[in-house]
Structure formats: structure tokens, C-alpha cells
C-alpha angles and dihedrals in degrees: 000000000000122000090253093051090047091051092049091049092050091049090051091051090050091049092051092048091050094048107118088210093056096111093044091051090063085076095049115137102241131195088251091058092051091047091052091052092050095043098047115133119209129227091196126020111303093310109072112051115210115251094012132121104241125186118198114188142173142149119285112295090015094133099261099134096035091053094042092051088054092048092046090056093050093047090050091050088051091059104268122133102233123196107190109195106194113183095155106062130097121244091254093053093045090063091060092044091052092053089050091049091051092049095049100035106244129123121253116204125189119174095194096059094043099050090256132125138222088248090058090052090052091049091051090050088052090054091049089052089061094060122107093210125117105249098173092129093054128100128193119195119194113198105211122006095208091061090066105032136027100247094193095050108083099200096044094044091049091055092049093046090050088057092050090048090054089054090056090054086063088057096259118144107225118200119185124190114211143171130249127218119275090244126058127220123264091276093053093255119139122250123224113245102234144062122305091240090056091057089058091060095063125088092208132017112191126180125207115219113194130191127187117236125214091249092058096257122121127230112210124188129184121236113199111217104168125014140172094185135050096265125173125218117242136197130214141184116224113200126215090263091050097256112153124219121185114225121223091226136043117253117207094227091166091063092043090049091053090047092053092048093055099038099083093047092046099050096100093049092045090052091049093050094047090051092055107037092066128116092357123041117239138203123229089255092053091049090049090053090051090050092052092047090052094043091244111152102222113132120222091247091052092050092046093049092052092045091055095041096057100033122123113277091014097068135052087223107031120203100187145359131243130221130177114274120231091248114021136330126010140305116223122214144170115294122229108249093227091051091048090052091049091053092048090054091050089055090048093244 
């Protein structure tokens, strides 16, 4: 390097270091990032990217293990070596999982039943991380994450996640099952049970949103929260005997869940609205006036919220339709039963 080239290089380094946007530029979307998204290979459908660290989480009894056991079997049948480490199941459940593992060709590991410990599992993972072998056709499932790392302790969880990240550099697909908080956010979405910094370590964070069906089955849909690949949400039916069936369309179980939460509280307002929008459509203001005249204590905001919540195209089970009013806002009227049924089918209800 000539003296002139050296001087220019030093000036460039100084300019970069003095750039007030330097810290922000560390998060710049580069061509390499876009290429990695486009080039991602998938270990299972378009949901589990190969060689990524994927966290799938839900509330207790949200279908995590049932779904993951099904996926493990399909990945094994597709040629992946799957090591399913289940440290969260009872002895009675483990027996069924073992039969499934034998049938579909993956390995089930349980430290509790084999005089092992979670710490031993972590140590063995550390040894695997030291190998120079190409393990791109290998999958490790950790069920559940909290059994192997303290999710609420930032320093400990960072160390454990660093180990898992090293495994992905060897080509291993790492899938961790985790819990969400008991309470959802203000939009009804689940919240990952762990520190915010921990969330940043994952490649993908996927929530499972279950709803109970009248026949006792459960519909479960994925909700992608953080992704580094072009993943696609999926929906499943879980039967009473824990058989999993993939649906050919995505069901918005989050919206249906919110609908079911509100339905009981809204019944009185729904009944009032239905009684007064037939045969002539009404605005929220007109309905509020009727409520006042009949000494019914429904506020305008309450009436308006219920009107919007159960309107066609906003609800999985619409009660009425909306059309622009002559002045401002909307008039709400009776919905045609055939149209309502069509909308329910589109929602997957």
C-alpha cells in the first residue's frame, strides 16, 4: 500500500468513526441480509428454516409438544436426523412419545428417566458445538427451553443462547419450545416469557394461538413475530387423541380468540342492536338515542365498539353489515344469512 493509499484509508476510517449515524448503521439492511432471506432452505414446510434457531411458544396446553412431535416425525421421514430432547413430559406421556419416535425414526431423549440432568444435556450440546463436522441435516428440539436455561436471568440465558447459536453455525437446526406469559398484550397477542435481550438472539419467534372447537378438537395457528426468513403461517387441527392434521388454509385464530373473549360480555348490546336495526338501518348515534329514550345505559362508545366488532369482514361471525351514512359515519343493517355464512367460511369458522 502506497503512502497515498494509506493516507486515504486512514481518512476513511476517521470519517466512519466520526459519523453520527455510526451506531444506527449497524442495523442497516444489507444485500447479504436480503440474499439470506431469499436463499433460506426449510427443514419443514415454509415454517422451520434449516440451520436457524427457532423458538415456538404458547401458553400451557397450547399444543406446542403435540405439534412439535408431529413435525419431528415428518422431518425424520424427510431425511433429517432429529434429536428430540423432552425434559417436560410425564412418564405416562413419554411412553406414547417413544412409540411415535420409533414409528417415525427420530430419537427421543429424556434426562429424568435415564438418570441424567439438564446440565448434562447442556454439556453434551457444548461438546457437539466443538465438532468440525457438517451437521446441516441434523435437528435438535429442546422441550422446553426453561428446563435448560434461566429465561429470566439475562447473563445465564445469554450464555446458553450463545451455545445454541454455535450449534447453528455447524448447520444444526435448533428448535426450542417455550412458554408465554399468562396475560396477553393490549391487542390480545401473546408475550414471550423471557427477557427482551433474549428475544433478539432468536432467528425466528413463532407463537401458537389455539382455539377450542365445539366438537372438542383444537384449531392451532402459528403467528410469526420475528423472522429472518420468508416463513409462512400454518394452521392445524389437533384431535382429542392428539392426532395432527394440517389445514390447507390459514385460520386467524387470534381474531377468533378475541371474538370469543368479548362475546359473553357483549351479548346484551348485541341483542339491543339487532332489535333496532331491522327493518331500518341505524347509525351509532341513532342507536344511542334509542338507548337514552328507553333508559338503557349503553354509552355511545360502547355501542360503537360492539358495532365495529361484529360487523361483516371485521368478525369471524358477523351480526350485521355497514354502509356509508348520508351525513357522516355508517349505518348498520341486517346481514343476509347466506352472506354471513360465506364470511364465516372465509374465516375458517
